[in-house]
C-alpha angles and dihedrals in degrees: 000000000000096000093064092041102041092104097028093135091061090055095062130099094193100218138208113163099146113136092226096055114133129206089259090057092051091048089051090049091052093047091050089050093049091048094051094034092234116185092244150338117238115211139161116269095259090064101046096098092049093048092047092052091045091052097048111144090012128119089226113104131210123243126185138182138241129198087012131202105353105031091218097114119117115269094244090053092051089050093052091047094048095046093046088051091056091047090052090055109274113144093196136029123211104203123187111229118225098273094191089059091048092050092048089045095239088151098161091059092050092049092048092052095047092046089052093051093047091048093053095049123085111267091241093055113093121225125210121187121212111211101178092233094192089065093053134073121233096268092047091051091054092046091047091053093049088051091053090051092049092049092062094245120148101222143023114213126205100225152315093261090243092101105042143306128303109265129201092231090058092049092048092055094047093048092050092048093045090057091203094299096112138015125259120226118199116205138165130073098002103156108143141057090238091058091050092051094049094047092048093046088052090055108269110149099190133029126211106208143155092193095060095122093051090049092050089052089049089052091050092050092049091050091054096045 
């Protein structure tokens, strides 16, 4: 078990995307991430500057979202939100694809949108694409992942967490479809060490999680026992 979990802290995007989050909550999130050396914090766009300042001289990065959580914003609005997030200090953008287009298999429109977003971002800014896998059938998940690869994005992400938990079967499909060309981020309802182990063993390379600290405590307890 320990081999897959030895760098678990560096797999976490420590996440706080609640609409009622206050500045004190964001500060606490950043302090937790700094203490545990998480890979990143993931916050709503309004908090990127605060998180960036709070994590100065830290290895923890800042991630923000665009088109979140529904993915139904206009493409030009998603572009502005993504680019502004990068300007404010985010190193990665998690954008929600247009789920309606994916469900109706309008794949060319999805790829065009994602390619435009990727093109407008600085080259050094990573792009993750949320496809809301729980809303898609198997063939649509494969097609969505292939679109993400073609767009030039760096990750495909299972979901926002608003429509169910990340499942190993979803991750397995995304990993196979990605063919090693991009990473796979699992997010949604990850609350236990066992879930993390299963998702990582299936091939997830990043975990979006609000229970990161609790899971790290569970890992520490399991190491001592």
